[in-house]
mmCIF entry with sequence, helices, sheets and N, C-alpha, C, O atoms, coordinates in Angstrom:
data_MODEL
# 
_entry.id   MODEL 
# 
_entity.id                         1 
_entity.type                       polymer 
_entity.pdbx_number_of_molecules   1 
# 
_entity_poly.entity_id                      1 
_entity_poly.type                           'polypeptide(L)' 
_entity_poly.nstd_linkage                   no 
_entity_poly.nstd_monomer                   no 
_entity_poly.pdbx_seq_one_letter_code       MGLSALEWILLPEDEQEKRGSELSPEECRKLRMEYSELYLTEEQKIT 
_entity_poly.pdbx_seq_one_letter_code_can   MGLSALEWILLPEDEQEKRGSELSPEECRKLRMEYSELYLTEEQKIT 
_entity_poly.pdbx_strand_id                 A 
# 
loop_
_entity_poly_seq.entity_id 
_entity_poly_seq.num 
_entity_poly_seq.mon_id 
_entity_poly_seq.hetero 
1 1  MET n 
1 2  GLY n 
1 3  LEU n 
1 4  SER n 
1 5  ALA n 
1 6  LEU n 
1 7  GLU n 
1 8  TRP n 
1 9  ILE n 
1 10 LEU n 
1 11 LEU n 
1 12 PRO n 
1 13 GLU n 
1 14 ASP n 
1 15 GLU n 
1 16 GLN n 
1 17 GLU n 
1 18 LYS n 
1 19 ARG n 
1 20 GLY n 
1 21 SER n 
1 22 GLU n 
1 23 LEU n 
1 24 SER n 
1 25 PRO n 
1 26 GLU n 
1 27 GLU n 
1 28 CYS n 
1 29 ARG n 
1 30 LYS n 
1 31 LEU n 
1 32 ARG n 
1 33 MET n 
1 34 GLU n 
1 35 TYR n 
1 36 SER n 
1 37 GLU n 
1 38 LEU n 
1 39 TYR n 
1 40 LEU n 
1 41 THR n 
1 42 GLU n 
1 43 GLU n 
1 44 GLN n 
1 45 LYS n 
1 46 ILE n 
1 47 THR n 
# 
_struct_asym.id          A 
_struct_asym.entity_id   1 
# 
loop_
_struct_conf.conf_type_id 
_struct_conf.id 
_struct_conf.pdbx_PDB_helix_id 
_struct_conf.beg_label_comp_id 
_struct_conf.beg_label_asym_id 
_struct_conf.beg_label_seq_id 
_struct_conf.pdbx_beg_PDB_ins_code 
_struct_conf.end_label_comp_id 
_struct_conf.end_label_asym_id 
_struct_conf.end_label_seq_id 
_struct_conf.pdbx_end_PDB_ins_code 
_struct_conf.beg_auth_comp_id 
_struct_conf.beg_auth_asym_id 
_struct_conf.beg_auth_seq_id 
_struct_conf.end_auth_comp_id 
_struct_conf.end_auth_asym_id 
_struct_conf.end_auth_seq_id 
_struct_conf.pdbx_PDB_helix_class 
_struct_conf.details 
_struct_conf.pdbx_PDB_helix_length 
HELX_P HELX_P1 AA1 ALA A 5  ? LEU A 10 ? ALA A 5  LEU A 10 1 ? 6 
HELX_P HELX_P2 AA2 GLU A 13 ? ARG A 19 ? GLU A 13 ARG A 19 1 ? 7 
HELX_P HELX_P3 AA3 GLY A 20 ? GLU A 22 ? GLY A 20 GLU A 22 5 ? 3 
HELX_P HELX_P4 AA4 PRO A 25 ? MET A 33 ? PRO A 25 MET A 33 1 ? 9 
HELX_P HELX_P5 AA5 GLU A 42 ? ILE A 46 ? GLU A 42 ILE A 46 1 ? 5 
# 
_struct_conf_type.id          HELX_P 
_struct_conf_type.criteria    ? 
_struct_conf_type.reference   ? 
# 
loop_
_atom_site.group_PDB 
_atom_site.id 
_atom_site.type_symbol 
_atom_site.label_atom_id 
_atom_site.label_alt_id 
_atom_site.label_comp_id 
_atom_site.label_asym_id 
_atom_site.label_entity_id 
_atom_site.label_seq_id 
_atom_site.pdbx_PDB_ins_code 
_atom_site.Cartn_x 
_atom_site.Cartn_y 
_atom_site.Cartn_z 
_atom_site.occupancy 
_atom_site.B_iso_or_equiv 
_atom_site.pdbx_formal_charge 
_atom_site.auth_seq_id 
_atom_site.auth_comp_id 
_atom_site.auth_asym_id 
_atom_site.auth_atom_id 
_atom_site.pdbx_PDB_model_num 
ATOM 1   N N  . MET A 1 1  ? 83.877 183.396 -62.991 1.00 0.00 ? 1  MET A N  1 
ATOM 2   C CA . MET A 1 1  ? 82.808 183.355 -64.066 1.00 0.00 ? 1  MET A CA 1 
ATOM 3   C C  . MET A 1 1  ? 83.370 183.053 -65.454 1.00 0.00 ? 1  MET A C  1 
ATOM 4   O O  . MET A 1 1  ? 84.429 183.518 -65.875 1.00 0.00 ? 1  MET A O  1 
ATOM 5   N N  . GLY A 1 2  ? 82.571 182.239 -66.114 1.00 0.00 ? 2  GLY A N  1 
ATOM 6   C CA . GLY A 1 2  ? 83.026 181.773 -67.382 1.00 0.00 ? 2  GLY A CA 1 
ATOM 7   C C  . GLY A 1 2  ? 82.762 182.804 -68.542 1.00 0.00 ? 2  GLY A C  1 
ATOM 8   O O  . GLY A 1 2  ? 82.313 183.925 -68.302 1.00 0.00 ? 2  GLY A O  1 
ATOM 9   N N  . LEU A 1 3  ? 83.052 182.387 -69.756 1.00 0.00 ? 3  LEU A N  1 
ATOM 10  C CA . LEU A 1 3  ? 82.779 183.228 -70.842 1.00 0.00 ? 3  LEU A CA 1 
ATOM 11  C C  . LEU A 1 3  ? 81.367 183.144 -71.276 1.00 0.00 ? 3  LEU A C  1 
ATOM 12  O O  . LEU A 1 3  ? 80.741 182.098 -71.103 1.00 0.00 ? 3  LEU A O  1 
ATOM 13  N N  . SER A 1 4  ? 80.812 184.209 -71.845 1.00 0.00 ? 4  SER A N  1 
ATOM 14  C CA . SER A 1 4  ? 79.539 184.180 -72.413 1.00 0.00 ? 4  SER A CA 1 
ATOM 15  C C  . SER A 1 4  ? 79.717 183.752 -73.919 1.00 0.00 ? 4  SER A C  1 
ATOM 16  O O  . SER A 1 4  ? 80.813 183.857 -74.469 1.00 0.00 ? 4  SER A O  1 
ATOM 17  N N  . ALA A 1 5  ? 78.658 183.291 -74.537 1.00 0.00 ? 5  ALA A N  1 
ATOM 18  C CA . ALA A 1 5  ? 78.925 182.766 -75.974 1.00 0.00 ? 5  ALA A CA 1 
ATOM 19  C C  . ALA A 1 5  ? 79.260 183.915 -76.820 1.00 0.00 ? 5  ALA A C  1 
ATOM 20  O O  . ALA A 1 5  ? 80.039 183.713 -77.751 1.00 0.00 ? 5  ALA A O  1 
ATOM 21  N N  . LEU A 1 6  ? 78.748 185.186 -76.620 1.00 0.00 ? 6  LEU A N  1 
ATOM 22  C CA . LEU A 1 6  ? 79.191 186.249 -77.495 1.00 0.00 ? 6  LEU A CA 1 
ATOM 23  C C  . LEU A 1 6  ? 80.672 186.625 -77.223 1.00 0.00 ? 6  LEU A C  1 
ATOM 24  O O  . LEU A 1 6  ? 81.407 186.955 -78.154 1.00 0.00 ? 6  LEU A O  1 
ATOM 25  N N  . GLU A 1 7  ? 81.090 186.575 -75.980 1.00 0.00 ? 7  GLU A N  1 
ATOM 26  C CA . GLU A 1 7  ? 82.541 186.867 -75.703 1.00 0.00 ? 7  GLU A CA 1 
ATOM 27  C C  . GLU A 1 7  ? 83.357 185.811 -76.463 1.00 0.00 ? 7  GLU A C  1 
ATOM 28  O O  . GLU A 1 7  ? 84.363 186.146 -77.090 1.00 0.00 ? 7  GLU A O  1 
ATOM 29  N N  . TRP A 1 8  ? 82.926 184.514 -76.412 1.00 0.00 ? 8  TRP A N  1 
ATOM 30  C CA . TRP A 1 8  ? 83.716 183.533 -76.965 1.00 0.00 ? 8  TRP A CA 1 
ATOM 31  C C  . TRP A 1 8  ? 83.852 183.652 -78.525 1.00 0.00 ? 8  TRP A C  1 
ATOM 32  O O  . TRP A 1 8  ? 84.908 183.456 -79.127 1.00 0.00 ? 8  TRP A O  1 
ATOM 33  N N  . ILE A 1 9  ? 82.662 183.996 -79.107 1.00 0.00 ? 9  ILE A N  1 
ATOM 34  C CA . ILE A 1 9  ? 82.651 184.294 -80.552 1.00 0.00 ? 9  ILE A CA 1 
ATOM 35  C C  . ILE A 1 9  ? 83.688 185.333 -80.928 1.00 0.00 ? 9  ILE A C  1 
ATOM 36  O O  . ILE A 1 9  ? 84.404 185.164 -81.915 1.00 0.00 ? 9  ILE A O  1 
ATOM 37  N N  . LEU A 1 10 ? 83.777 186.374 -80.176 1.00 0.00 ? 10 LEU A N  1 
ATOM 38  C CA . LEU A 1 10 ? 84.689 187.462 -80.522 1.00 0.00 ? 10 LEU A CA 1 
ATOM 39  C C  . LEU A 1 10 ? 86.143 187.077 -80.311 1.00 0.00 ? 10 LEU A C  1 
ATOM 40  O O  . LEU A 1 10 ? 86.981 187.827 -80.811 1.00 0.00 ? 10 LEU A O  1 
ATOM 41  N N  . LEU A 1 11 ? 86.539 186.059 -79.669 1.00 0.00 ? 11 LEU A N  1 
ATOM 42  C CA . LEU A 1 11 ? 87.889 185.637 -79.490 1.00 0.00 ? 11 LEU A CA 1 
ATOM 43  C C  . LEU A 1 11 ? 88.506 185.158 -80.819 1.00 0.00 ? 11 LEU A C  1 
ATOM 44  O O  . LEU A 1 11 ? 87.829 184.615 -81.692 1.00 0.00 ? 11 LEU A O  1 
ATOM 45  N N  . PRO A 1 12 ? 89.899 185.402 -80.928 1.00 0.00 ? 12 PRO A N  1 
ATOM 46  C CA . PRO A 1 12 ? 90.526 184.811 -82.167 1.00 0.00 ? 12 PRO A CA 1 
ATOM 47  C C  . PRO A 1 12 ? 90.352 183.238 -82.002 1.00 0.00 ? 12 PRO A C  1 
ATOM 48  O O  . PRO A 1 12 ? 90.119 182.680 -80.930 1.00 0.00 ? 12 PRO A O  1 
ATOM 49  N N  . GLU A 1 13 ? 90.499 182.628 -83.202 1.00 0.00 ? 13 GLU A N  1 
ATOM 50  C CA . GLU A 1 13 ? 90.226 181.248 -83.292 1.00 0.00 ? 13 GLU A CA 1 
ATOM 51  C C  . GLU A 1 13 ? 91.146 180.465 -82.292 1.00 0.00 ? 13 GLU A C  1 
ATOM 52  O O  . GLU A 1 13 ? 90.692 179.600 -81.542 1.00 0.00 ? 13 GLU A O  1 
ATOM 53  N N  . ASP A 1 14 ? 92.364 180.795 -82.327 1.00 0.00 ? 14 ASP A N  1 
ATOM 54  C CA . ASP A 1 14 ? 93.311 179.956 -81.358 1.00 0.00 ? 14 ASP A CA 1 
ATOM 55  C C  . ASP A 1 14 ? 92.991 180.150 -79.991 1.00 0.00 ? 14 ASP A C  1 
ATOM 56  O O  . ASP A 1 14 ? 93.157 179.226 -79.195 1.00 0.00 ? 14 ASP A O  1 
ATOM 57  N N  . GLU A 1 15 ? 92.525 181.314 -79.611 1.00 0.00 ? 15 GLU A N  1 
ATOM 58  C CA . GLU A 1 15 ? 91.958 181.570 -78.177 1.00 0.00 ? 15 GLU A CA 1 
ATOM 59  C C  . GLU A 1 15 ? 90.687 180.822 -77.924 1.00 0.00 ? 15 GLU A C  1 
ATOM 60  O O  . GLU A 1 15 ? 90.481 180.342 -76.810 1.00 0.00 ? 15 GLU A O  1 
ATOM 61  N N  . GLN A 1 16 ? 89.849 180.701 -78.873 1.00 0.00 ? 16 GLN A N  1 
ATOM 62  C CA . GLN A 1 16 ? 88.553 179.946 -78.700 1.00 0.00 ? 16 GLN A CA 1 
ATOM 63  C C  . GLN A 1 16 ? 88.891 178.530 -78.380 1.00 0.00 ? 16 GLN A C  1 
ATOM 64  O O  . GLN A 1 16 ? 88.234 177.951 -77.515 1.00 0.00 ? 16 GLN A O  1 
ATOM 65  N N  . GLU A 1 17 ? 89.909 177.892 -79.035 1.00 0.00 ? 17 GLU A N  1 
ATOM 66  C CA . GLU A 1 17 ? 90.269 176.565 -78.775 1.00 0.00 ? 17 GLU A CA 1 
ATOM 67  C C  . GLU A 1 17 ? 90.689 176.350 -77.292 1.00 0.00 ? 17 GLU A C  1 
ATOM 68  O O  . GLU A 1 17 ? 90.248 175.442 -76.587 1.00 0.00 ? 17 GLU A O  1 
ATOM 69  N N  . LYS A 1 18 ? 91.645 177.346 -76.875 1.00 0.00 ? 18 LYS A N  1 
ATOM 70  C CA . LYS A 1 18 ? 92.145 177.246 -75.525 1.00 0.00 ? 18 LYS A CA 1 
ATOM 71  C C  . LYS A 1 18 ? 91.089 177.411 -74.402 1.00 0.00 ? 18 LYS A C  1 
ATOM 72  O O  . LYS A 1 18 ? 91.163 176.796 -73.338 1.00 0.00 ? 18 LYS A O  1 
ATOM 73  N N  . ARG A 1 19 ? 90.069 178.316 -74.724 1.00 0.00 ? 19 ARG A N  1 
ATOM 74  C CA . ARG A 1 19 ? 89.166 178.675 -73.666 1.00 0.00 ? 19 ARG A CA 1 
ATOM 75  C C  . ARG A 1 19 ? 87.795 178.084 -73.831 1.00 0.00 ? 19 ARG A C  1 
ATOM 76  O O  . ARG A 1 19 ? 86.900 178.501 -73.096 1.00 0.00 ? 19 ARG A O  1 
ATOM 77  N N  . GLY A 1 20 ? 87.560 177.232 -74.647 1.00 0.00 ? 20 GLY A N  1 
ATOM 78  C CA . GLY A 1 20 ? 86.343 176.613 -74.908 1.00 0.00 ? 20 GLY A CA 1 
ATOM 79  C C  . GLY A 1 20 ? 85.725 175.918 -73.701 1.00 0.00 ? 20 GLY A C  1 
ATOM 80  O O  . GLY A 1 20 ? 84.507 175.828 -73.548 1.00 0.00 ? 20 GLY A O  1 
ATOM 81  N N  . SER A 1 21 ? 86.635 175.430 -72.847 1.00 0.00 ? 21 SER A N  1 
ATOM 82  C CA . SER A 1 21 ? 86.101 174.688 -71.596 1.00 0.00 ? 21 SER A CA 1 
ATOM 83  C C  . SER A 1 21 ? 85.503 175.723 -70.560 1.00 0.00 ? 21 SER A C  1 
ATOM 84  O O  . SER A 1 21 ? 84.888 175.299 -69.581 1.00 0.00 ? 21 SER A O  1 
ATOM 85  N N  . GLU A 1 22 ? 85.682 177.084 -70.769 1.00 0.00 ? 22 GLU A N  1 
ATOM 86  C CA . GLU A 1 22 ? 85.101 178.092 -69.894 1.00 0.00 ? 22 GLU A CA 1 
ATOM 87  C C  . GLU A 1 22 ? 83.710 178.348 -70.179 1.00 0.00 ? 22 GLU A C  1 
ATOM 88  O O  . GLU A 1 22 ? 83.067 179.085 -69.432 1.00 0.00 ? 22 GLU A O  1 
ATOM 89  N N  . LEU A 1 23 ? 83.163 177.782 -71.240 1.00 0.00 ? 23 LEU A N  1 
ATOM 90  C CA . LEU A 1 23 ? 81.729 177.971 -71.479 1.00 0.00 ? 23 LEU A CA 1 
ATOM 91  C C  . LEU A 1 23 ? 80.821 177.122 -70.709 1.00 0.00 ? 23 LEU A C  1 
ATOM 92  O O  . LEU A 1 23 ? 81.087 175.926 -70.587 1.00 0.00 ? 23 LEU A O  1 
ATOM 93  N N  . SER A 1 24 ? 79.800 177.615 -70.192 1.00 0.00 ? 24 SER A N  1 
ATOM 94  C CA . SER A 1 24 ? 78.883 176.798 -69.429 1.00 0.00 ? 24 SER A CA 1 
ATOM 95  C C  . SER A 1 24 ? 77.953 176.016 -70.335 1.00 0.00 ? 24 SER A C  1 
ATOM 96  O O  . SER A 1 24 ? 77.896 176.366 -71.515 1.00 0.00 ? 24 SER A O  1 
ATOM 97  N N  . PRO A 1 25 ? 77.237 175.025 -69.928 1.00 0.00 ? 25 PRO A N  1 
ATOM 98  C CA . PRO A 1 25 ? 76.352 174.282 -70.765 1.00 0.00 ? 25 PRO A CA 1 
ATOM 99  C C  . PRO A 1 25 ? 75.357 175.168 -71.461 1.00 0.00 ? 25 PRO A C  1 
ATOM 100 O O  . PRO A 1 25 ? 75.061 175.002 -72.644 1.00 0.00 ? 25 PRO A O  1 
ATOM 101 N N  . GLU A 1 26 ? 74.826 176.151 -70.671 1.00 0.00 ? 26 GLU A N  1 
ATOM 102 C CA . GLU A 1 26 ? 73.888 177.144 -71.260 1.00 0.00 ? 26 GLU A CA 1 
ATOM 103 C C  . GLU A 1 26 ? 74.475 177.950 -72.379 1.00 0.00 ? 26 GLU A C  1 
ATOM 104 O O  . GLU A 1 26 ? 73.800 178.174 -73.384 1.00 0.00 ? 26 GLU A O  1 
ATOM 105 N N  . GLU A 1 27 ? 75.737 178.408 -72.251 1.00 0.00 ? 27 GLU A N  1 
ATOM 106 C CA . GLU A 1 27 ? 76.329 179.178 -73.283 1.00 0.00 ? 27 GLU A CA 1 
ATOM 107 C C  . GLU A 1 27 ? 76.630 178.268 -74.490 1.00 0.00 ? 27 GLU A C  1 
ATOM 108 O O  . GLU A 1 27 ? 76.498 178.726 -75.626 1.00 0.00 ? 27 GLU A O  1 
ATOM 109 N N  . CYS A 1 28 ? 76.999 177.091 -74.304 1.00 0.00 ? 28 CYS A N  1 
ATOM 110 C CA . CYS A 1 28 ? 77.224 176.104 -75.434 1.00 0.00 ? 28 CYS A CA 1 
ATOM 111 C C  . CYS A 1 28 ? 75.917 175.941 -76.164 1.00 0.00 ? 28 CYS A C  1 
ATOM 112 O O  . CYS A 1 28 ? 75.918 175.902 -77.394 1.00 0.00 ? 28 CYS A O  1 
ATOM 113 N N  . ARG A 1 29 ? 74.701 175.834 -75.409 1.00 0.00 ? 29 ARG A N  1 
ATOM 114 C CA . ARG A 1 29 ? 73.534 175.686 -76.114 1.00 0.00 ? 29 ARG A CA 1 
ATOM 115 C C  . ARG A 1 29 ? 73.215 176.947 -76.941 1.00 0.00 ? 29 ARG A C  1 
ATOM 116 O O  . ARG A 1 29 ? 72.679 176.843 -78.044 1.00 0.00 ? 29 ARG A O  1 
ATOM 117 N N  . LYS A 1 30 ? 73.550 178.160 -76.398 1.00 0.00 ? 30 LYS A N  1 
ATOM 118 C CA . LYS A 1 30 ? 73.320 179.323 -77.230 1.00 0.00 ? 30 LYS A CA 1 
ATOM 119 C C  . LYS A 1 30 ? 74.165 179.342 -78.447 1.00 0.00 ? 30 LYS A C  1 
ATOM 120 O O  . LYS A 1 30 ? 73.690 179.798 -79.488 1.00 0.00 ? 30 LYS A O  1 
ATOM 121 N N  . LEU A 1 31 ? 75.456 178.856 -78.404 1.00 0.00 ? 31 LEU A N  1 
ATOM 122 C CA . LEU A 1 31 ? 76.266 178.801 -79.607 1.00 0.00 ? 31 LEU A CA 1 
ATOM 123 C C  . LEU A 1 31 ? 75.607 177.832 -80.646 1.00 0.00 ? 31 LEU A C  1 
ATOM 124 O O  . LEU A 1 31 ? 75.633 178.119 -81.843 1.00 0.00 ? 31 LEU A O  1 
ATOM 125 N N  . ARG A 1 32 ? 75.044 176.736 -80.211 1.00 0.00 ? 32 ARG A N  1 
ATOM 126 C CA . ARG A 1 32 ? 74.484 175.805 -81.150 1.00 0.00 ? 32 ARG A CA 1 
ATOM 127 C C  . ARG A 1 32 ? 73.124 176.347 -81.719 1.00 0.00 ? 32 ARG A C  1 
ATOM 128 O O  . ARG A 1 32 ? 72.842 176.245 -82.913 1.00 0.00 ? 32 ARG A O  1 
ATOM 129 N N  . MET A 1 33 ? 72.353 176.893 -80.849 1.00 0.00 ? 33 MET A N  1 
ATOM 130 C CA . MET A 1 33 ? 70.928 177.239 -81.289 1.00 0.00 ? 33 MET A CA 1 
ATOM 131 C C  . MET A 1 33 ? 70.755 178.696 -81.685 1.00 0.00 ? 33 MET A C  1 
ATOM 132 O O  . MET A 1 33 ? 70.059 178.955 -82.666 1.00 0.00 ? 33 MET A O  1 
ATOM 133 N N  . GLU A 1 34 ? 71.319 179.627 -81.016 1.00 0.00 ? 34 GLU A N  1 
ATOM 134 C CA . GLU A 1 34 ? 71.136 181.054 -81.439 1.00 0.00 ? 34 GLU A CA 1 
ATOM 135 C C  . GLU A 1 34 ? 72.168 181.756 -82.251 1.00 0.00 ? 34 GLU A C  1 
ATOM 136 O O  . GLU A 1 34 ? 71.880 182.716 -82.965 1.00 0.00 ? 34 GLU A O  1 
ATOM 137 N N  . TYR A 1 35 ? 73.394 181.264 -82.135 1.00 0.00 ? 35 TYR A N  1 
ATOM 138 C CA . TYR A 1 35 ? 74.482 181.887 -82.830 1.00 0.00 ? 35 TYR A CA 1 
ATOM 139 C C  . TYR A 1 35 ? 75.119 181.078 -83.854 1.00 0.00 ? 35 TYR A C  1 
ATOM 140 O O  . TYR A 1 35 ? 76.220 181.396 -84.304 1.00 0.00 ? 35 TYR A O  1 
ATOM 141 N N  . SER A 1 36 ? 74.449 179.988 -84.271 1.00 0.00 ? 36 SER A N  1 
ATOM 142 C CA . SER A 1 36 ? 75.068 178.994 -85.213 1.00 0.00 ? 36 SER A CA 1 
ATOM 143 C C  . SER A 1 36 ? 75.203 179.668 -86.627 1.00 0.00 ? 36 SER A C  1 
ATOM 144 O O  . SER A 1 36 ? 76.039 179.243 -87.423 1.00 0.00 ? 36 SER A O  1 
ATOM 145 N N  . GLU A 1 37 ? 74.428 180.656 -86.914 1.00 0.00 ? 37 GLU A N  1 
ATOM 146 C CA . GLU A 1 37 ? 74.463 181.268 -88.301 1.00 0.00 ? 37 GLU A CA 1 
ATOM 147 C C  . GLU A 1 37 ? 75.412 182.467 -88.276 1.00 0.00 ? 37 GLU A C  1 
ATOM 148 O O  . GLU A 1 37 ? 75.568 183.070 -89.338 1.00 0.00 ? 37 GLU A O  1 
ATOM 149 N N  . LEU A 1 38 ? 76.039 182.867 -87.223 1.00 0.00 ? 38 LEU A N  1 
ATOM 150 C CA . LEU A 1 38 ? 76.906 184.053 -87.070 1.00 0.00 ? 38 LEU A CA 1 
ATOM 151 C C  . LEU A 1 38 ? 78.302 183.560 -87.372 1.00 0.00 ? 38 LEU A C  1 
ATOM 152 O O  . LEU A 1 38 ? 78.857 182.730 -86.652 1.00 0.00 ? 38 LEU A O  1 
ATOM 153 N N  . TYR A 1 39 ? 78.862 184.086 -88.453 1.00 0.00 ? 39 TYR A N  1 
ATOM 154 C CA . TYR A 1 39 ? 80.277 183.830 -88.875 1.00 0.00 ? 39 TYR A CA 1 
ATOM 155 C C  . TYR A 1 39 ? 81.057 185.149 -89.020 1.00 0.00 ? 39 TYR A C  1 
ATOM 156 O O  . TYR A 1 39 ? 80.742 185.993 -89.859 1.00 0.00 ? 39 TYR A O  1 
ATOM 157 N N  . LEU A 1 40 ? 82.052 185.285 -88.198 1.00 0.00 ? 40 LEU A N  1 
ATOM 158 C CA . LEU A 1 40 ? 82.877 186.473 -88.282 1.00 0.00 ? 40 LEU A CA 1 
ATOM 159 C C  . LEU A 1 40 ? 84.236 186.058 -88.711 1.00 0.00 ? 40 LEU A C  1 
ATOM 160 O O  . LEU A 1 40 ? 84.738 185.000 -88.331 1.00 0.00 ? 40 LEU A O  1 
ATOM 161 N N  . THR A 1 41 ? 84.850 186.929 -89.536 1.00 0.00 ? 41 THR A N  1 
ATOM 162 C CA . THR A 1 41 ? 86.221 186.674 -89.888 1.00 0.00 ? 41 THR A CA 1 
ATOM 163 C C  . THR A 1 41 ? 87.099 187.161 -88.898 1.00 0.00 ? 41 THR A C  1 
ATOM 164 O O  . THR A 1 41 ? 86.656 187.991 -88.105 1.00 0.00 ? 41 THR A O  1 
ATOM 165 N N  . GLU A 1 42 ? 88.402 186.742 -88.801 1.00 0.00 ? 42 GLU A N  1 
ATOM 166 C CA . GLU A 1 42 ? 89.313 187.206 -87.890 1.00 0.00 ? 42 GLU A CA 1 
ATOM 167 C C  . GLU A 1 42 ? 89.413 188.741 -87.786 1.00 0.00 ? 42 GLU A C  1 
ATOM 168 O O  . GLU A 1 42 ? 89.503 189.336 -86.713 1.00 0.00 ? 42 GLU A O  1 
ATOM 169 N N  . GLU A 1 43 ? 89.386 189.361 -89.071 1.00 0.00 ? 43 GLU A N  1 
ATOM 170 C CA . GLU A 1 43 ? 89.409 190.797 -89.183 1.00 0.00 ? 43 GLU A CA 1 
ATOM 171 C C  . GLU A 1 43 ? 88.250 191.440 -88.509 1.00 0.00 ? 43 GLU A C  1 
ATOM 172 O O  . GLU A 1 43 ? 88.450 192.431 -87.807 1.00 0.00 ? 43 GLU A O  1 
ATOM 173 N N  . GLN A 1 44 ? 87.055 190.956 -88.666 1.00 0.00 ? 44 GLN A N  1 
ATOM 174 C CA . GLN A 1 44 ? 85.820 191.460 -88.063 1.00 0.00 ? 44 GLN A CA 1 
ATOM 175 C C  . GLN A 1 44 ? 85.896 191.365 -86.507 1.00 0.00 ? 44 GLN A C  1 
ATOM 176 O O  . GLN A 1 44 ? 85.393 192.239 -85.801 1.00 0.00 ? 44 GLN A O  1 
ATOM 177 N N  . LYS A 1 45 ? 86.505 190.334 -86.023 1.00 0.00 ? 45 LYS A N  1 
ATOM 178 C CA . LYS A 1 45 ? 86.607 190.226 -84.631 1.00 0.00 ? 45 LYS A CA 1 
ATOM 179 C C  . LYS A 1 45 ? 87.496 191.277 -84.020 1.00 0.00 ? 45 LYS A C  1 
ATOM 180 O O  . LYS A 1 45 ? 87.256 191.634 -82.867 1.00 0.00 ? 45 LYS A O  1 
ATOM 181 N N  . ILE A 1 46 ? 88.493 191.801 -84.682 1.00 0.00 ? 46 ILE A N  1 
ATOM 182 C CA . ILE A 1 46 ? 89.308 192.711 -84.143 1.00 0.00 ? 46 ILE A CA 1 
ATOM 183 C C  . ILE A 1 46 ? 88.750 194.182 -84.157 1.00 0.00 ? 46 ILE A C  1 
ATOM 184 O O  . ILE A 1 46 ? 89.063 194.998 -83.291 1.00 0.00 ? 46 ILE A O  1 
ATOM 185 N N  . THR A 1 47 ? 87.976 194.438 -85.112 1.00 0.00 ? 47 THR A N  1 
ATOM 186 C CA . THR A 1 47 ? 87.408 195.824 -85.167 1.00 0.00 ? 47 THR A CA 1 
ATOM 187 C C  . THR A 1 47 ? 86.103 195.989 -84.413 1.00 0.00 ? 47 THR A C  1 
ATOM 188 O O  . THR A 1 47 ? 85.540 197.084 -84.386 1.00 0.00 ? 47 THR A O  1 
# 
């Protein structure tokens, strides 16, 4: 099973680049449409 959009958002930036291919087309759509305004810093992702 691949990553969900929210799981991907919480990954560190370097891990996002490595694992971006694990997102399904539906999860990619969610990133573009539903989560496009969500910006987390690396510090926020860790806590």
